[in-house]
BAFI-3210 file (N, C-alpha, C; in Angstrom, 3 decimals, decimal comma, padded with zeros to 6 digits):
// residues 306
n [1|2|3|4|5|6|7|8|9|10|11|12|13|14|15|16|17|18|19|20|21|22|23|24|25|26|27|28|29|30|31|32|33|34|35|36|37|38|39|40|41|42|43|44|45|46|47|48|49|50|51|52|53|54|55|56|57|58|59|60|61|62|63|64|65|66|67|68|69|70|71|72|73|74|75|76|77|78|79|80|81|82|83|84|85|86|87|88|89|90|91|92|93|94|95|96|97|98|99|100|101|102|103|104|105|106|107|108|109|110|111|112|113|114|115|116|117|118|119|120|121|122|123|124|125|126|127|128|129|130|131|132|133|134|135|136|137|138|139|140|141|142|143|144|145|146|147|148|149|150|151|152|153|154|155|156|157|158|159|160|161|162|163|164|165|166|167|168|169|170|171|172|173|174|175|176|177|178|179|180|181|182|183|184|185|186|187|188|189|190|191|192|193|194|195|196|197|198|199|200|201|202|203|204|205|206|207|208|209|210|211|212|213|214|215|216|217|218|219|220|221|222|223|224|225|226|227|228|229|230|231|232|233|234|235|236|237|238|239|240|241|242|243|244|245|246|247|248|249|250|251|252|253|254|255|256|257|258|259|260|261|262|263|264|265|266|267|268|269|270|271|272|273|274|275|276|277|278|279|280|281|282|283|284|285|286|287|288|289|290|291|292|293|294|295|296|297|298|299|300|301|302|303|304|305|306]
n.u [062,494|059,732|059,860|060,274|057,761|055,947|053,963|053,194|050,552|048,994|046,518|044,110|043,023|040,572|039,213|037,583|039,059|039,045|040,332|040,590|041,056|041,300|038,675|037,433|036,653|039,380|040,381|039,557|038,847|039,315|041,498|043,608|046,836|048,945|050,895|050,814|050,067|049,953|048,948|046,886|045,265|042,728|041,778|039,482|038,160|036,180|034,847|034,558|034,238|032,469|030,863|030,323|027,905|026,853|023,940|021,503|018,268|015,346|012,155|008,525|005,953|002,784|001,129|002,035|004,538|007,913|010,804|014,196|016,426|019,027|021,443|023,124|024,138|025,094|026,528|027,186|028,769|027,532|027,647|029,960|030,920|028,578|027,887|030,025|029,638|027,498|027,966|030,649|033,592|036,191|039,799|042,502|045,533|047,842|047,211|045,036|042,489|039,082|037,841|035,394|032,276|030,578|030,799|030,250|027,697|026,336|026,407|024,926|022,531|021,708|021,330|019,311|017,212|016,907|015,996|013,609|012,027|012,064|010,691|008,164|007,572|007,686|005,754|003,540|003,305|002,635|004,102|004,899|004,921|006,924|009,097|009,545|009,357|011,758|013,379|011,605|010,882|013,374|013,872|011,710|012,298|014,792|014,126|012,508|014,279|016,047|014,555|014,433|014,125|016,128|018,434|018,751|019,205|021,642|023,139|023,467|023,664|022,158|023,111|022,882|021,056|020,853|019,238|020,538|019,741|016,704|015,029|012,864|011,834|013,384|011,459|009,122|010,246|010,500|007,893|006,893|008,332|007,303|004,741|005,108|006,145|003,874|002,180|003,567|003,223|000,537|000,248|001,629|-000,129|-002,354|-001,429|-001,047|-003,725|-004,797|-003,429|-004,345|-007,109|-006,982|-006,062|-008,161|-010,272|-009,162|-009,143|-011,985|-012,771|-011,474|-012,874|-015,424|-014,916|-014,407|-016,864|-018,418|-017,285|-018,000|-020,816|-021,043|-020,065|-021,983|-024,236|-023,447|-023,424|-026,139|-027,186|-026,093|-027,279|-029,943|-029,776|-029,129|-031,425|-033,173|-032,230|-032,718|-035,462|-036,002|-034,972|-036,706|-039,092|-038,516|-038,157|-040,780|-042,154|-041,097|-041,947|-044,684|-044,849|-043,983|-045,931|-048,072|-047,311|-047,381|-050,000|-051,090|-050,042|-051,296|-053,827|-053,904|-053,261|-055,378|-057,374|-056,844|-057,345|-060,126|-061,119|-060,888|-062,155|-063,737|-062,721|-060,392|-058,976|-058,806|-057,233|-054,978|-054,218|-053,655|-051,522|-049,596|-049,443|-048,399|-045,795|-044,687|-042,746|-044,096|-045,175|-047,114|-048,314|-050,218|-052,688|-055,842|-057,510|-060,499|-061,842|-064,333|-064,401|-062,239|-063,363|-065,495|-064,237|-062,763|-064,703|-065,963|-064,062|-063,736|-066,082|-067,936|-068,842|-071,106]
n.v [-046,603|-047,026|-046,016|-043,443|-042,699|-043,061|-041,205|-038,842|-037,971|-035,574|-035,028|-032,460|-031,363|-030,332|-031,666|-034,495|-037,296|-039,442|-042,293|-043,761|-046,698|-048,094|-047,482|-048,274|-047,649|-047,472|-046,448|-044,184|-041,234|-038,590|-035,994|-037,704|-039,084|-040,435|-042,679|-042,987|-044,399|-042,657|-043,411|-045,208|-044,315|-042,359|-039,418|-037,972|-035,131|-034,090|-031,280|-030,880|-028,948|-026,020|-024,040|-020,982|-019,364|-016,781|-015,031|-013,443|-012,453|-011,730|-011,216|-011,406|-009,736|-010,291|-008,229|-007,682|-006,374|-005,905|-007,057|-007,021|-009,414|-009,982|-012,096|-014,583|-017,899|-020,721|-023,770|-027,339|-030,471|-033,327|-035,975|-037,040|-039,251|-040,328|-038,225|-038,069|-040,393|-039,706|-037,273|-035,785|-035,304|-035,427|-034,490|-032,674|-033,885|-032,267|-029,542|-029,220|-028,567|-028,890|-031,350|-031,422|-029,729|-030,305|-029,784|-027,006|-027,071|-028,327|-026,395|-024,363|-025,838|-025,854|-023,125|-022,722|-024,189|-022,578|-020,205|-021,051|-021,630|-019,093|-017,610|-018,671|-017,756|-014,910|-014,397|-014,698|-012,467|-008,989|-005,999|-004,121|-005,817|-007,753|-006,170|-005,642|-007,979|-009,462|-011,053|-013,034|-014,161|-015,253|-017,161|-018,878|-019,839|-021,049|-023,200|-024,679|-025,269|-026,877|-029,220|-030,164|-032,749|-033,583|-032,330|-033,422|-036,038|-035,874|-035,297|-032,688|-030,080|-027,277|-024,718|-022,087|-019,135|-016,087|-012,973|-010,325|-007,899|-006,419|-005,022|-002,637|-001,423|001,652|003,787|002,796|002,626|005,331|006,118|004,627|005,766|008,398|007,726|006,688|008,901|010,517|008,921|009,070|011,806|011,962|010,376|011,978|014,253|013,098|012,414|015,004|015,923|014,153|014,836|017,481|016,957|015,444|017,406|019,158|017,575|017,259|019,786|020,292|018,468|019,653|022,072|020,995|019,822|022,165|023,405|021,570|021,918|024,597|024,335|022,555|024,275|026,260|024,855|024,222|026,786|027,459|025,488|026,494|028,942|028,091|026,582|028,615|030,146|028,247|028,084|030,686|030,671|028,688|029,865|032,000|030,661|029,443|031,775|032,716|030,689|030,946|033,476|033,016|031,153|032,836|034,806|033,185|032,445|034,906|035,480|033,507|034,224|036,687|035,674|034,330|036,294|038,002|036,326|036,195|038,863|038,967|037,603|039,440|042,143|045,345|047,390|046,489|046,224|048,815|049,895|048,461|049,251|052,037|051,656|050,530|052,639|054,524|053,553|053,598|055,152|057,179|060,631|063,122|066,255|067,996|067,733|067,790|067,308|067,297|067,846|066,592|064,769|063,121|062,113|060,680|058,719|057,379|056,320|054,733|052,824|051,606|050,380|047,413|045,047|042,699]
n.w [-042,047|-041,271|-038,712|-039,278|-040,384|-038,325|-036,012|-033,395|-031,387|-029,344|-027,141|-025,919|-022,636|-022,942|-024,871|-026,274|-027,368|-030,214|-031,694|-034,781|-036,644|-039,592|-039,916|-037,532|-034,178|-032,057|-029,785|-027,238|-025,299|-022,846|-023,617|-024,698|-025,436|-027,855|-030,096|-033,610|-036,904|-039,713|-042,168|-041,748|-039,752|-038,181|-036,662|-034,326|-032,661|-030,124|-028,630|-025,148|-023,281|-022,127|-024,416|-026,258|-028,124|-030,407|-031,485|-033,632|-034,181|-036,131|-035,493|-035,416|-033,697|-032,056|-032,766|-035,275|-035,531|-036,176|-034,508|-033,321|-032,032|-029,983|-028,666|-026,494|-026,124|-024,048|-024,273|-023,996|-024,876|-023,718|-024,327|-025,902|-027,358|-028,615|-030,245|-031,961|-033,440|-034,956|-036,103|-038,109|-036,625|-037,315|-037,433|-038,800|-037,849|-037,854|-038,293|-036,615|-037,403|-038,309|-040,608|-041,757|-042,034|-040,022|-037,197|-037,089|-038,163|-036,071|-034,128|-035,339|-035,405|-032,829|-032,422|-034,280|-032,961|-030,699|-032,050|-033,132|-030,904|-029,728|-031,650|-031,338|-028,799|-029,089|-031,057|-029,634|-028,094|-027,504|-029,034|-027,096|-024,734|-025,535|-025,499|-022,889|-021,378|-021,423|-019,796|-018,858|-021,303|-022,200|-020,249|-020,754|-023,313|-022,944|-021,292|-023,038|-025,157|-023,866|-023,792|-026,337|-028,662|-030,635|-029,791|-027,238|-028,006|-029,230|-027,056|-026,372|-024,187|-023,254|-021,313|-020,584|-021,478|-022,861|-023,532|-024,885|-026,060|-027,143|-029,631|-031,087|-034,423|-035,602|-036,065|-034,732|-032,214|-031,549|-031,669|-029,484|-027,446|-027,407|-026,785|-024,254|-022,878|-023,018|-021,450|-019,013|-018,532|-018,219|-015,872|-014,155|-014,212|-013,192|-010,609|-009,635|-009,625|-007,830|-005,465|-005,154|-004,855|-002,571|-000,777|-000,951|000,173|002,688|003,617|003,537|005,478|007,626|007,777|008,364|010,741|012,214|012,069|013,415|015,900|016,448|016,479|018,545|020,664|020,584|021,394|023,908|025,011|024,756|026,339|028,753|029,009|029,144|031,605|033,369|033,212|034,209|036,622|037,786|037,605|039,420|041,687|041,894|042,268|044,625|046,257|046,126|047,364|049,906|050,556|050,594|052,674|054,685|054,697|055,357|057,811|059,217|058,874|060,366|062,819|063,200|063,223|065,597|067,369|067,073|067,889|070,570|071,219|070,779|072,902|074,908|076,886|075,757|077,169|078,291|075,894|074,995|076,990|076,716|074,215|074,772|076,387|074,680|072,922|074,541|075,110|072,743|070,072|069,120|068,667|069,854|068,759|069,715|072,122|073,592|076,535|078,249|081,520|081,695|079,631|080,386|082,810|081,773|080,226|082,166|083,715|081,820|081,269|083,773|083,943|084,089|081,710|080,438]
ca.u [061,357|058,572|060,019|060,040|056,321|055,245|053,773|052,674|049,427|048,802|045,186|043,980|042,045|039,187|038,811|037,329|039,791|038,733|041,338|040,078|041,959|040,565|037,313|036,883|037,224|040,349|040,767|038,828|038,920|039,495|042,857|044,508|048,056|049,345|051,565|049,891|050,465|049,104|048,197|045,633|044,673|042,005|041,600|038,429|038,220|034,907|035,020|033,763|034,096|031,325|031,066|029,394|027,398|026,128|022,935|020,740|017,035|014,382|010,806|007,299|005,049|001,431|000,486|002,711|005,661|009,167|011,780|015,477|016,751|020,362|021,790|024,208|023,802|026,188|026,162|028,307|028,435|027,564|027,785|030,803|030,994|027,437|027,907|031,095|029,139|026,426|028,592|032,022|034,460|037,661|040,571|043,880|046,414|048,871|046,628|043,991|041,279|038,095|037,837|034,020|031,471|029,565|030,793|029,583|026,333|025,804|026,143|023,706|021,294|021,358|020,883|017,869|016,317|016,704|015,212|012,275|011,267|011,962|009,633|006,861|007,299|007,458|004,477|002,368|003,429|002,575|005,420|005,243|005,259|008,136|010,204|009,687|009,380|012,911|013,943|010,717|010,925|014,612|013,701|010,814|013,032|015,854|013,479|012,027|015,366|016,613|013,775|014,405|014,556|017,340|019,522|018,886|019,785|023,105|023,777|023,763|023,120|022,204|023,214|022,515|020,574|020,654|018,858|021,255|019,044|015,417|014,814|011,960|012,323|013,521|010,194|008,255|010,851|010,210|006,483|006,744|008,950|006,395|003,538|005,541|006,189|002,487|001,685|004,176|002,567|-000,824|000,360|001,991|-001,312|-003,252|-000,855|-001,256|-005,085|-005,082|-002,955|-005,260|-008,307|-006,795|-005,977|-009,554|-010,972|-008,633|-009,671|-013,369|-012,888|-011,112|-014,036|-016,456|-014,655|-014,575|-018,309|-018,891|-016,852|-018,903|-022,172|-020,925|-019,944|-023,310|-025,047|-022,976|-023,845|-027,586|-027,468|-025,749|-028,411|-031,135|-029,509|-029,232|-032,884|-033,843|-031,693|-033,369|-036,858|-036,040|-034,856|-037,964|-040,132|-038,176|-038,470|-042,219|-042,621|-040,707|-042,853|-046,018|-044,700|-043,868|-047,290|-048,966|-046,900|-047,905|-051,519|-051,387|-049,806|-052,337|-055,039|-053,763|-053,351|-056,835|-058,147|-056,705|-057,997|-061,515|-061,524|-060,726|-063,274|-063,279|-062,025|-059,042|-058,352|-058,498|-056,103|-053,777|-053,849|-053,097|-050,207|-048,640|-049,222|-047,482|-044,527|-044,187|-041,889|-044,943|-045,183|-048,351|-048,008|-051,209|-053,830|-056,558|-058,452|-061,298|-062,153|-065,552|-063,989|-061,509|-064,136|-066,256|-063,303|-062,356|-065,905|-066,204|-063,003|-063,917|-067,376|-067,872|-069,948|-071,170]
ca.v [-045,917|-047,131|-045,160|-041,918|-042,489|-043,060|-039,863|-038,766|-037,042|-035,153|-034,321|-031,508|-031,731|-029,852|-032,477|-036,010|-037,837|-040,754|-042,806|-044,719|-047,380|-048,844|-047,184|-048,695|-046,869|-048,301|-045,860|-042,908|-040,621|-037,115|-035,627|-038,804|-038,966|-041,718|-042,764|-043,576|-044,493|-041,758|-043,958|-045,954|-043,777|-041,163|-038,826|-037,031|-034,422|-033,539|-030,460|-031,153|-027,765|-025,130|-023,240|-019,954|-018,982|-015,582|-015,109|-012,321|-012,908|-010,784|-011,812|-010,524|-009,903|-010,663|-007,107|-007,528|-005,442|-006,550|-006,734|-007,738|-010,044|-010,310|-012,852|-015,561|-019,090|-021,426|-025,227|-028,334|-031,807|-034,218|-037,335|-036,835|-040,485|-040,519|-037,217|-038,490|-041,462|-039,233|-036,213|-035,930|-034,359|-035,706|-033,273|-032,762|-033,879|-031,297|-028,163|-029,400|-028,027|-029,970|-031,745|-031,228|-028,588|-030,849|-029,106|-025,782|-027,347|-028,564|-025,081|-023,807|-026,534|-025,360|-021,739|-022,829|-024,530|-021,352|-019,285|-021,596|-021,421|-017,659|-017,208|-019,040|-016,901|-013,546|-014,294|-014,667|-011,248|-007,740|-005,255|-003,666|-006,962|-008,295|-005,281|-005,524|-009,262|-010,094|-012,087|-014,138|-014,854|-015,893|-018,299|-019,887|-020,358|-021,976|-024,449|-025,350|-025,757|-027,971|-030,453|-030,502|-034,154|-033,736|-031,976|-034,389|-037,236|-035,643|-035,035|-031,192|-029,564|-025,797|-024,436|-020,775|-018,407|-014,680|-012,022|-009,061|-006,717|-006,729|-003,645|-002,403|-000,522|003,046|004,606|002,304|003,020|006,727|006,169|004,077|006,730|009,420|007,280|006,528|010,178|010,920|008,176|009,663|013,133|011,622|009,877|013,150|015,005|012,287|012,530|016,382|016,037|013,411|015,625|018,556|016,349|015,103|018,643|019,737|016,762|017,551|021,252|020,136|017,824|020,580|022,965|020,249|019,671|023,541|023,613|020,699|022,563|025,743|023,810|022,074|025,420|026,851|023,957|024,433|028,101|027,427|024,784|027,262|029,927|027,359|026,270|029,889|030,464|027,355|028,358|031,842|030,257|027,903|030,831|032,760|029,824|029,297|032,877|032,830|029,789|031,474|034,659|032,431|030,674|033,926|035,405|032,280|032,482|036,154|035,360|032,601|034,944|037,584|034,996|033,896|037,481|038,505|035,453|036,655|040,106|038,736|037,192|040,548|043,204|046,502|048,369|046,000|046,454|050,210|050,075|047,872|050,195|053,188|051,288|050,402|053,976|055,320|053,027|053,733|056,273|058,177|061,954|063,907|067,656|068,809|066,902|068,497|066,446|068,116|066,932|065,772|063,708|062,270|061,446|059,704|057,595|056,535|055,624|053,665|051,768|050,887|049,725|045,980|044,697|041,164]
ca.w [-042,764|-040,425|-037,527|-039,672|-040,620|-037,021|-035,486|-032,099|-031,190|-027,916|-027,004|-024,963|-021,588|-023,336|-026,039|-026,158|-028,525|-030,663|-032,641|-035,596|-037,430|-040,614|-039,788|-036,300|-032,956|-031,316|-028,527|-027,077|-024,006|-022,746|-023,675|-024,932|-026,263|-028,447|-031,330|-034,666|-038,240|-040,449|-043,347|-041,464|-038,516|-038,288|-035,258|-034,159|-031,362|-029,784|-027,500|-024,019|-022,407|-022,324|-025,626|-026,386|-029,481|-030,539|-032,406|-033,929|-034,860|-036,421|-035,396|-035,549|-032,523|-032,361|-033,542|-036,652|-035,420|-036,134|-033,388|-033,395|-030,759|-029,901|-027,437|-026,464|-025,448|-023,613|-024,361|-023,917|-025,370|-022,587|-024,909|-027,084|-028,179|-029,455|-031,231|-032,995|-034,215|-035,793|-036,921|-038,430|-035,892|-037,486|-037,529|-039,328|-036,731|-037,907|-038,174|-035,565|-037,952|-038,723|-041,991|-042,240|-041,471|-039,055|-035,892|-037,358|-038,369|-034,769|-033,434|-036,002|-035,076|-031,448|-032,654|-034,851|-031,871|-029,975|-032,794|-033,278|-029,681|-029,577|-032,508|-030,796|-027,761|-029,534|-031,826|-028,642|-027,279|-028,275|-029,095|-025,700|-023,843|-025,974|-025,140|-021,377|-020,821|-021,956|-018,944|-018,923|-022,590|-022,275|-019,379|-021,388|-024,456|-022,412|-020,799|-024,259|-025,878|-023,129|-024,001|-027,831|-028,805|-031,420|-029,001|-026,223|-028,639|-029,405|-025,827|-026,315|-022,969|-023,287|-019,811|-020,297|-022,661|-022,455|-024,597|-024,556|-026,645|-027,855|-030,013|-032,187|-035,490|-035,102|-036,057|-033,620|-030,936|-031,319|-031,271|-028,153|-026,510|-027,447|-025,995|-022,843|-022,322|-022,791|-020,288|-017,872|-018,265|-017,687|-014,565|-013,365|-014,031|-012,228|-009,295|-009,158|-009,399|-006,639|-004,357|-004,971|-004,333|-001,123|-000,079|-000,803|001,076|004,055|004,023|003,804|006,764|008,627|008,027|008,948|012,198|012,880|012,198|014,529|017,168|016,667|016,920|020,048|021,529|020,588|022,173|025,270|025,411|024,859|027,574|029,910|029,223|029,730|032,970|034,149|033,219|035,125|038,138|038,202|037,810|040,632|042,789|042,002|042,860|046,099|046,987|046,211|048,364|051,171|050,875|050,983|054,033|055,711|054,823|056,019|059,301|059,723|059,018|061,516|063,987|063,432|063,644|066,970|068,191|067,007|068,727|071,957|071,356|070,799|074,144|075,910|076,907|075,050|078,121|078,286|074,594|074,963|077,905|076,107|073,104|075,311|076,900|073,534|072,365|075,486|074,997|071,323|069,910|068,554|069,296|069,521|068,849|070,595|072,638|074,666|077,251|079,230|082,707|081,458|078,760|081,155|083,628|081,043|079,833|083,389|084,140|080,892|081,420|084,967|083,924|083,722|080,896|080,198]
c.u [060,092|058,698|059,824|058,552|055,526|055,168|053,144|051,573|049,185|047,460|045,234|042,962|040,687|038,560|038,665|037,959|039,224|039,761|040,735|041,149|041,211|039,041|036,660|037,482|038,082|040,655|040,041|038,886|039,289|041,019|043,939|045,777|048,517|050,212|050,669|050,564|049,520|048,404|047,063|044,944|043,937|041,690|040,424|038,595|036,972|035,172|034,015|033,558|032,913|031,788|029,923|029,051|026,565|025,010|022,118|019,492|016,234|013,008|009,681|006,443|003,634|000,646|001,288|003,787|006,975|010,095|013,050|015,868|018,231|020,604|022,935|023,739|025,079|025,693|027,401|027,719|028,611|027,840|028,696|030,972|029,807|027,399|028,916|030,580|028,086|027,042|030,032|032,808|035,973|038,408|041,876|044,767|047,438|048,244|045,592|042,685|040,417|038,067|036,453|033,405|030,487|029,624|030,027|028,077|025,626|025,483|024,924|022,472|020,794|020,774|019,464|016,867|015,880|015,732|013,847|011,404|011,065|010,841|008,235|006,500|006,911|006,114|003,232|002,289|003,188|003,895|005,763|005,626|006,611|009,304|010,527|009,818|010,603|013,350|012,927|010,782|012,219|014,478|012,833|011,543|014,137|015,230|012,946|013,184|016,024|015,823|013,686|014,882|015,883|018,497|019,811|019,463|021,185|023,797|024,191|022,900|023,293|022,049|022,698|022,000|020,309|020,317|019,518|020,548|017,841|014,996|013,715|012,561|012,427|012,296|009,214|008,879|010,545|008,709|006,205|007,237|007,917|005,108|003,883|005,565|004,807|001,878|002,361|003,590|001,162|-000,814|000,700|000,706|-002,239|-002,791|-001,155|-002,806|-005,489|-004,562|-003,863|-006,610|-008,207|-006,711|-007,410|-010,294|-010,524|-009,127|-011,224|-013,600|-012,504|-012,279|-015,158|-016,137|-014,834|-016,043|-018,895|-018,486|-017,797|-020,270|-022,089|-020,847|-021,280|-024,272|-024,718|-023,505|-025,424|-027,909|-027,157|-026,828|-029,652|-030,974|-029,624|-030,713|-033,533|-033,469|-032,501|-034,890|-036,910|-035,827|-036,065|-039,086|-039,843|-038,491|-039,998|-042,749|-042,274|-041,631|-044,217|-045,967|-044,727|-045,223|-048,205|-048,624|-047,483|-049,441|-051,839|-051,152|-050,853|-053,621|-055,018|-053,939|-054,726|-057,705|-058,136|-057,389|-059,536|-062,021|-061,465|-061,904|-062,787|-062,496|-060,560|-058,213|-057,926|-057,255|-054,784|-053,287|-053,151|-051,612|-049,202|-048,396|-048,246|-046,085|-043,908|-043,399|-042,747|-044,942|-046,407|-048,021|-048,944|-052,377|-054,521|-057,604|-059,173|-061,565|-063,481|-065,173|-063,213|-062,270|-064,963|-065,427|-062,969|-063,604|-066,246|-065,335|-063,261|-065,293|-067,199|-069,103|-069,892|-070,616]
c.v [-045,848|-046,160|-043,633|-041,677|-042,511|-041,626|-039,989|-037,710|-036,747|-034,415|-033,321|-031,893|-031,314|-030,673|-033,999|-036,604|-039,235|-041,171|-043,926|-045,383|-048,323|-048,703|-047,572|-047,923|-047,816|-047,772|-044,486|-042,459|-039,204|-036,906|-036,688|-038,421|-040,336|-041,604|-043,341|-043,674|-043,657|-042,368|-044,797|-045,505|-042,417|-040,741|-037,861|-036,421|-033,692|-032,557|-030,792|-029,989|-026,944|-024,260|-022,168|-019,734|-017,750|-015,685|-013,730|-012,697|-011,628|-011,509|-010,835|-010,783|-010,133|-009,553|-006,644|-006,436|-006,309|-006,088|-007,478|-008,219|-010,486|-011,079|-013,862|-016,756|-019,863|-022,988|-026,017|-029,573|-032,809|-035,667|-037,296|-038,082|-040,658|-039,455|-037,549|-039,577|-040,943|-038,137|-036,487|-034,910|-034,708|-034,398|-033,688|-032,782|-032,771|-029,891|-028,065|-028,749|-029,174|-030,157|-031,615|-029,994|-029,044|-030,144|-027,788|-025,944|-027,665|-027,304|-024,417|-024,550|-026,112|-024,049|-021,843|-023,286|-023,363|-020,385|-019,692|-021,330|-019,868|-017,195|-017,462|-018,154|-015,585|-013,493|-014,328|-013,378|-010,066|-007,023|-004,790|-004,652|-007,552|-007,418|-005,257|-006,907|-010,117|-011,198|-013,280|-014,864|-015,692|-017,225|-019,362|-020,558|-021,347|-023,230|-025,286|-025,995|-026,970|-029,333|-030,800|-031,895|-034,313|-033,373|-032,947|-035,679|-037,105|-035,399|-033,549|-030,677|-028,012|-025,338|-023,009|-020,079|-016,965|-013,814|-010,751|-007,850|-007,179|-005,295|-003,685|-001,493|000,916|003,874|004,142|002,640|004,409|006,854|005,689|005,016|007,884|008,975|007,172|007,937|010,756|010,228|008,755|011,014|012,911|011,160|011,065|014,012|014,384|012,397|013,919|016,501|015,271|014,129|016,769|018,071|016,007|016,299|019,272|018,902|017,056|018,903|021,010|019,454|018,671|021,577|022,291|020,072|021,109|023,770|022,826|021,340|023,730|025,315|023,224|023,200|026,144|026,100|024,119|025,779|028,093|026,601|025,612|028,250|029,260|026,977|027,499|030,245|029,556|027,654|029,705|031,504|029,506|028,895|031,590|031,946|029,583|030,512|033,110|031,887|030,278|032,654|034,078|031,884|031,753|034,604|034,613|032,268|033,693|036,063|034,521|033,346|035,959|036,944|034,699|035,122|038,007|037,663|035,826|037,978|040,012|038,285|038,237|041,524|044,411|047,415|047,850|046,310|047,923|050,490|049,551|048,774|051,403|052,875|051,210|051,786|054,712|054,845|053,100|054,977|057,443|059,424|062,655|065,391|068,417|067,852|067,597|067,530|067,183|067,275|066,125|064,566|062,638|061,417|060,382|058,506|056,744|055,732|054,436|052,518|050,994|050,198|048,257|045,678|043,178|040,876]
c.w [-041,916|-039,292|-037,972|-039,885|-039,339|-036,391|-034,129|-031,970|-029,688|-027,831|-025,946|-023,868|-022,015|-024,477|-025,705|-027,498|-028,897|-031,776|-033,442|-036,360|-038,398|-040,395|-038,500|-035,182|-032,239|-029,952|-028,450|-025,585|-024,096|-022,717|-023,812|-025,811|-026,670|-029,766|-032,309|-036,000|-039,081|-041,590|-043,076|-040,191|-038,785|-036,877|-035,254|-032,763|-031,204|-028,560|-026,428|-023,076|-022,847|-023,571|-025,749|-027,853|-029,519|-031,546|-032,499|-034,684|-035,238|-036,374|-035,366|-034,386|-032,963|-032,988|-034,729|-036,616|-035,358|-034,970|-033,658|-032,061|-030,850|-028,601|-027,594|-025,677|-025,053|-023,565|-024,175|-024,411|-024,323|-023,063|-026,059|-028,009|-029,119|-030,544|-032,269|-033,900|-035,257|-036,750|-037,036|-037,691|-036,160|-037,816|-038,337|-038,186|-036,642|-037,580|-037,082|-036,098|-038,397|-040,241|-042,594|-041,652|-040,415|-037,747|-035,962|-037,529|-036,985|-033,990|-034,045|-035,660|-033,683|-031,617|-033,300|-033,929|-031,031|-030,679|-033,012|-032,103|-029,324|-030,440|-031,966|-029,627|-028,072|-030,324|-030,853|-027,858|-028,209|-028,271|-027,770|-024,748|-024,251|-025,595|-023,663|-020,732|-021,342|-021,097|-018,896|-020,242|-022,723|-021,427|-020,068|-022,522|-023,996|-022,027|-021,965|-024,911|-025,219|-023,326|-025,463|-028,009|-029,579|-030,569|-027,839|-026,750|-028,806|-028,121|-025,683|-025,126|-023,080|-021,828|-019,588|-021,574|-022,150|-023,639|-024,121|-024,997|-027,405|-028,254|-031,213|-033,288|-035,005|-035,027|-034,935|-032,283|-030,610|-030,916|-029,852|-027,155|-026,285|-026,520|-024,597|-022,165|-022,075|-021,573|-018,984|-017,412|-017,664|-016,281|-013,608|-013,146|-013,099|-010,772|-008,736|-008,850|-008,079|-005,426|-004,081|-004,315|-002,883|-000,335|000,107|000,202|002,556|004,478|004,345|005,210|007,902|008,991|008,708|010,461|012,862|013,055|013,310|015,831|017,424|017,123|018,278|021,045|021,750|021,451|023,614|025,788|025,587|026,148|028,816|030,134|029,822|031,197|033,884|034,302|034,238|036,523|038,640|038,399|039,179|041,829|043,046|042,648|044,315|046,892|047,182|047,279|049,767|051,564|051,268|052,347|055,053|055,834|055,534|057,519|059,874|059,898|060,163|062,804|064,286|063,836|065,157|067,867|068,236|067,857|070,180|072,288|071,473|072,206|075,328|075,784|076,186|075,906|078,208|076,963|074,454|075,873|077,376|075,002|073,591|075,837|075,714|072,951|073,259|075,334|073,629|071,248|069,252|069,308|068,843|069,839|069,826|070,887|073,801|075,259|078,304|080,381|082,499|080,660|079,571|082,121|083,023|080,670|080,999|083,778|083,179|080,957|082,696|084,958|083,496|082,846|080,591|078,849]
res [m|n|k|i|a|l|k|h|f|k|g|e|p|s|e|y|i|l|r|y|r|d|g|d|i|r|q|h|g|i|g|m|s|f|w|y|w|p|f|n|t|t|i|a|a|v|p|v|v|r|q|d|a|l|f|v|f|t|e|t|t|t|n|y|q|e|i|s|i|q|g|q|l|t|y|r|l|a|k|p|l|e|v|a|r|v|l|d|f|t|i|d|p|q|s|r|s|y|r|s|q|d|p|e|k|l|v|q|r|v|i|n|a|v|q|a|n|t|r|s|g|v|n|a|l|s|l|e|d|a|l|v|q|v|k|q|l|g|d|a|v|l|a|a|v|q|q|e|p|d|l|v|e|f|g|v|v|v|e|n|l|h|f|s|a|v|n|a|r|p|d|m|h|k|a|l|e|a|n|y|r|e|s|l|q|q|r|s|d|a|a|i|y|a|r|r|k|a|a|q|e|e|e|g|q|l|k|h|r|e|l|d|t|e|v|e|l|e|d|r|r|r|g|l|v|e|q|q|s|q|n|r|l|t|e|a|e|t|a|a|r|a|m|e|l|e|a|s|a|r|a|k|e|d|e|i|r|f|g|l|y|q|s|m|s|p|q|a|l|v|g|l|a|l|k|e|w|a|g|s|a|g|k|v|e|n|l|t|i|t|p|d|l|l|n|q|v|v|q|w|i|g|r|k|e|a]
***
């Protein structure tokens, strides 16, 4: 009869098994297998693998707008023995189902901690910020949950937290879409205006450069005209100085020549004049010299005067 009552239990590698007899822990460990007497043995199984939990929250932003938050968290029980001492994880050895709702309450406690910290984060954000700062909000909530005293005491380690969707009410969603489209249109108009302004500025700079070029060319032409005028003035002054020098030289030559003539007698001057006249190319059509005139001229030339 005792052999028929004796049963065997085989634990899973994902479970931390605790065997109680008469209310005291007699054996515990991961994936344990053992024989037991059903009438005085109680078995508890605490999961030690990572577990996922889904959640959906409805929270209010700082500008009093409701948003729905959907997400998933991943946690594990790092201290199964301590958890089993506080919560009831006993199971039915045959069906492997929990005899109490404590395991579900533990999951809900983790979710409640996530919701409380999520509410604090959302209440400090506007609707627009809450919709776009999903990653930052999730990181902040995860860091806060990991420091929750109750969860730390139970050895609950929240390893990951992800907000899969953060949505506003349909009417607010449409309003935000309209506002965003208007903002896009304004940015588009601003970009067009900026391009036009840049084109006008570029055109103005081009005209300014063209005007500067024309002014520079005009200055060069003016400088060239002034240089040509200066050159002509210099040439005129040079020619005038040359003419003055030439006239001065002629005057000096005449002065020297006349000085020589002054030292000569009148008869010598007349003879010289006749000589030059005879050697010149001049031509006299008619000249009448009477014997008396010729005699007088010869006598006058041959006369010596003081």
